[in-house]
C-alpha positions as MATLAB code, in Angstrom:
seq = 'MGMKSRLKKEAKKRLDNLSKVERLVSGERNPLVGITIAITKPEPRLFRGMGFITERLGKELRLVATARHVLQPLLENSSSCVLRLGINPARPTSMLLVGQPIEDSDPETDIAFFLARDPTNAPTQPFSLKTEDAPSLRDTKGTLYNAQNCWSLLGPPYGAEVSRQSEVSELGRAYCKLSLPHHTHAVPFDDLELQAKLREEDWIECRLLQMISRAAFSGSPVFDDELRLYGMTVRGTEPRSSNYERWGDALVCLPTSQLFAARQRIDSRLQQLLCNL';
ca = [
     -23.429  -50.735   38.728;
     -26.455  -50.327   36.481;
     -26.232  -49.322   32.817;
     -27.661  -45.835   33.473;
     -25.208  -45.100   36.305;
     -22.254  -46.302   34.230;
     -23.267  -44.112   31.286;
     -23.622  -41.077   33.581;
     -20.174  -41.745   35.060;
     -18.603  -42.060   31.591;
     -20.292  -38.863   30.439;
     -18.964  -37.016   33.512;
     -15.458  -38.339   32.839;
     -15.590  -37.110   29.237;
     -16.750  -33.698   30.459;
     -13.938  -33.512   33.024;
     -11.405  -34.094   30.246;
     -12.654  -31.154   28.186;
     -10.908  -27.789   28.349;
     -12.666  -24.766   29.809;
     -13.300  -23.469   26.295;
     -14.724  -26.784   25.063;
     -17.036  -26.992   28.058;
     -18.262  -23.465   27.532;
     -18.944  -23.509   23.805;
     -20.348  -27.031   23.482;
     -23.410  -26.746   25.690;
     -26.108  -24.622   27.260;
     -23.666  -22.262   29.015;
     -22.357  -21.065   25.641;
     -22.597  -17.214   25.469;
     -22.004  -16.977   21.698;
     -24.881  -15.589   19.633;
     -25.162  -16.024   15.868;
     -26.678  -12.906   14.275;
     -28.194  -13.337   10.824;
     -30.045  -10.608    8.941;
     -31.912  -11.336    5.721;
     -32.852   -8.348    3.574;
     -35.988   -9.083    1.580;
     -36.086   -6.071   -0.763;
     -35.239   -4.582   -3.183;
     -33.178   -7.749   -3.686;
     -32.592  -10.623   -1.226;
     -29.278  -10.515    0.661;
     -27.928  -12.291    3.726;
     -25.636  -10.794    6.379;
     -23.976  -12.885    9.095;
     -22.111  -11.826   12.207;
     -21.594  -12.749   15.827;
     -22.450  -11.378   19.243;
     -21.917  -12.550   22.805;
     -23.901  -12.429   26.015;
     -22.426  -10.117   28.649;
     -25.183  -10.161   31.299;
     -28.170  -12.170   32.481;
     -30.928   -9.706   33.344;
     -33.674  -11.605   35.087;
     -35.496  -14.640   33.830;
     -34.845  -15.271   30.117;
     -33.417  -11.767   29.432;
     -29.855  -11.455   28.122;
     -27.736   -8.441   27.190;
     -25.753   -9.070   24.001;
     -22.772   -7.089   22.713;
     -21.880   -6.959   19.030;
     -20.236   -4.784   16.400;
     -22.592   -2.009   15.364;
     -21.923   -2.614   11.672;
     -23.285   -6.173   12.047;
     -26.687   -4.641   12.836;
     -26.431   -1.860   10.237;
     -29.010   -3.329    7.807;
     -31.507   -3.622   10.670;
     -30.730   -0.122   11.997;
     -31.120    1.447    8.560;
     -34.321   -0.259    7.425;
     -35.900   -2.716    9.844;
     -39.088   -3.032    7.762;
     -37.256   -4.927    5.002;
     -35.185   -7.146    7.309;
     -35.692  -10.497    8.964;
     -33.495  -10.953   12.060;
     -32.483  -14.326   13.440;
     -30.587  -14.702   16.716;
     -29.312  -18.225   17.351;
     -27.829  -19.685   20.531;
     -26.996  -23.009   22.197;
     -25.218  -25.682   20.100;
     -26.625  -28.436   22.357;
     -30.211  -27.376   21.692;
     -30.237  -24.751   18.890;
     -32.665  -22.024   19.854;
     -33.848  -18.721   18.412;
     -33.617  -15.757   20.783;
     -36.170  -12.964   20.485;
     -35.098   -9.333   20.152;
     -36.604   -7.130   22.884;
     -37.038   -3.495   21.889;
     -34.500   -1.865   19.585;
     -30.690   -2.237   19.586;
     -28.877    0.317   21.754;
     -26.010    1.985   19.906;
     -23.033    3.397   21.767;
     -23.291    7.185   22.089;
     -19.703    7.501   20.844;
     -20.394    7.527   17.090;
     -17.110    5.929   16.037;
     -16.671    2.932   18.362;
     -18.576    0.318   16.319;
     -20.274   -0.995   19.471;
     -23.919   -1.862   19.965;
     -25.865   -3.819   22.557;
     -29.293   -5.374   22.422;
     -31.653   -7.080   24.817;
     -32.904  -10.540   23.859;
     -35.079  -13.211   25.395;
     -33.945  -16.828   25.634;
     -37.150  -18.899   25.738;
     -35.276  -21.869   27.245;
     -33.692  -19.747   30.014;
     -30.433  -21.666   29.530;
     -27.762  -21.315   32.264;
     -25.598  -19.056   30.108;
     -22.157  -18.030   31.366;
     -21.653  -14.452   30.128;
     -18.319  -12.975   29.117;
     -17.473  -10.361   31.732;
     -16.682   -6.785   30.700;
     -13.924   -5.252   32.830;
     -11.993   -1.999   33.028;
      -8.651   -3.794   32.737;
      -7.499   -5.188   29.416;
      -5.907   -8.615   29.065;
      -2.081   -8.597   28.987;
      -0.287   -7.535   25.831;
       1.112  -10.224   23.529;
       3.775   -7.819   22.327;
       6.705   -9.877   23.651;
       5.030  -13.267   23.960;
       2.711  -15.500   21.968;
      -0.526  -17.053   23.141;
      -3.564  -19.078   22.132;
      -6.759  -17.166   21.416;
     -10.212  -18.046   20.127;
     -12.836  -16.345   17.996;
     -15.988  -17.530   16.237;
     -17.701  -17.302   12.866;
     -21.418  -17.454   12.119;
     -21.855  -20.408    9.729;
     -25.639  -20.596    9.929;
     -27.306  -22.247    6.948;
     -30.720  -21.211    5.673;
     -31.744  -24.861    5.776;
     -30.211  -25.684    9.150;
     -31.095  -25.113   12.812;
     -31.063  -21.531   14.152;
     -27.515  -21.778   15.538;
     -24.406  -22.543   13.525;
     -21.162  -21.012   14.806;
     -17.648  -22.367   14.399;
     -15.106  -21.582   17.117;
     -11.516  -21.187   15.893;
      -8.556  -22.025   18.126;
      -5.550  -20.025   16.983;
      -2.170  -20.704   18.572;
       1.055  -18.691   18.416;
      -0.910  -15.438   18.284;
       1.198  -12.296   18.549;
       0.244   -8.633   18.854;
       1.412   -6.671   15.809;
       0.916   -3.155   17.152;
      -1.964   -0.738   17.628;
      -4.820   -0.433   15.149;
      -6.914    2.717   14.744;
     -10.262    2.718   12.971;
     -13.553    4.598   12.716;
     -17.043    3.251   12.131;
     -17.657    6.037    9.583;
     -14.575    4.940    7.591;
     -14.986    1.148    7.465;
     -12.253    0.558    4.879;
      -9.589    2.670    6.569;
      -7.441    1.167    9.320;
      -4.124    2.550   10.557;
      -1.600   -0.008   11.815;
       0.872    1.728   14.120;
       4.004    0.242   15.743;
       3.975    0.137   19.539;
       6.825    2.630   19.806;
       5.324    5.305   17.507;
       3.712    7.215   20.362;
       3.528   10.469   18.406;
       1.347    9.009   15.644;
      -0.804    7.187   18.207;
      -1.466   10.448   20.073;
      -2.318   12.230   16.803;
      -4.845    9.581   15.778;
      -6.504    9.644   19.197;
      -6.851   13.430   18.953;
      -8.619   12.922   15.609;
     -11.132   10.550   17.281;
      -9.746    7.341   15.819;
     -10.578    4.379   18.055;
      -7.578    2.537   19.478;
      -7.696   -1.245   19.104;
      -5.409   -4.240   19.402;
      -3.939   -5.625   16.177;
      -3.644   -9.414   16.568;
      -2.106  -11.945   14.208;
      -5.291  -13.974   13.801;
      -7.564  -15.168   11.012;
     -10.762  -13.169   10.668;
     -13.049  -13.458    7.676;
     -16.630  -12.603    6.779;
     -19.122  -13.362    9.594;
     -16.480  -13.096   12.362;
     -17.487   -9.485   13.110;
     -18.840   -9.056   16.635;
     -17.160  -12.219   17.903;
     -15.474  -12.185   21.292;
     -11.732  -12.805   21.322;
     -10.789  -14.883   24.377;
      -8.127  -17.210   25.771;
      -7.944  -20.669   27.382;
      -8.955  -19.192   30.755;
     -12.046  -17.557   29.171;
     -10.484  -14.137   29.662;
     -11.970  -11.655   27.215;
      -9.477   -9.757   25.049;
     -12.164   -7.787   23.232;
     -14.388   -7.950   20.159;
     -13.635   -8.462   16.474;
     -14.430   -5.350   14.414;
     -12.154   -5.747   11.369;
     -10.118   -8.447    9.658;
      -7.930   -8.873    6.605;
      -9.109  -10.809    3.571;
      -6.821  -12.533    1.049;
      -6.119  -10.479   -2.081;
      -6.693   -7.209   -0.212;
      -4.013   -4.520    0.215;
      -4.111   -4.911    4.017;
      -3.533   -8.648    3.669;
      -0.488   -7.994    1.504;
       0.908   -5.710    4.231;
      -0.007   -7.610    7.425;
      -1.075  -11.130    6.455;
      -3.811  -12.555    8.664;
      -4.673   -9.766   11.099;
      -7.636   -9.075   13.353;
      -8.617   -5.679   14.742;
      -9.814   -6.284   18.294;
     -11.732   -3.581   20.128;
     -10.384   -4.015   23.682;
     -12.469   -5.047   26.672;
     -12.011   -1.689   28.416;
     -13.690    0.064   25.469;
     -16.621   -2.350   25.670;
     -16.887   -1.707   29.410;
     -16.940    2.078   28.847;
     -19.629    1.717   26.177;
     -21.721   -0.425   28.542;
     -21.668    2.416   31.080;
     -22.701    4.928   28.430;
     -25.773    2.926   27.384;
     -26.913    2.088   30.921;
     -29.645    4.742   31.235;
     -31.219    3.686   27.933;
     -31.041    0.028   28.922;
     -32.697    0.750   32.279;
     -35.460    2.662   30.512;
     -36.045   -0.285   28.191;
     -36.196   -2.677   31.132;
     -38.661   -0.415   32.976;
     -40.977   -0.427   29.952;
     -41.213   -4.218   29.725;
];
């Protein structure tokens, strides 16, 4: 056997030994998108978040889901912002925003989508949005993953760290609103009366997971070893905060079914954008 054939066989063996998650996030199929927004005036500031590809729409075009508040600086004043969208840890690449972000028509869901072009046309494997949510971890514990944008100003356009978190449990229901970013209600599973009241007041129902979530995790997918999507990170506790004192490490996860519903609501605007290309 020649040297080249032996190296190819060894590389294939190493790949076969990787988990589904490791295979996905280490190469060109990786659907994670690092979103970095630099504000240039009146004073320089840097905002980092995450997004994830949910659909491949023709050659090079990708639909990306993220938390709306990640894009807030761009939505409020695009003229003073520089946007960088990074993908592909194997070959770090900058995606190009196509048109304007498409915000969910429900004003409180903290969901936005945008269309982007991947100049390498990598064989991305999108996270699938479905009507059914992943099973509850109320009575069991599982292993879940999320990701943080760690992009450096001096580094390549993609820098995201995937966190494997084992023994994750579900603490209850979380209710939040985009218009009240610092207010989150944590409600026990069995308090159905309070849950119904909050829904009537247009609070958005989310999953409250015992996971670490810090700055730059917002917009990250939350998924398991089988690449099943649990939802998207929209809030997280920080040490020394009142919520951290009450709950410890906790992540507010907007469930997959909510993302699916938002995708249906933005479809006509997405189709119009595609028609205008």
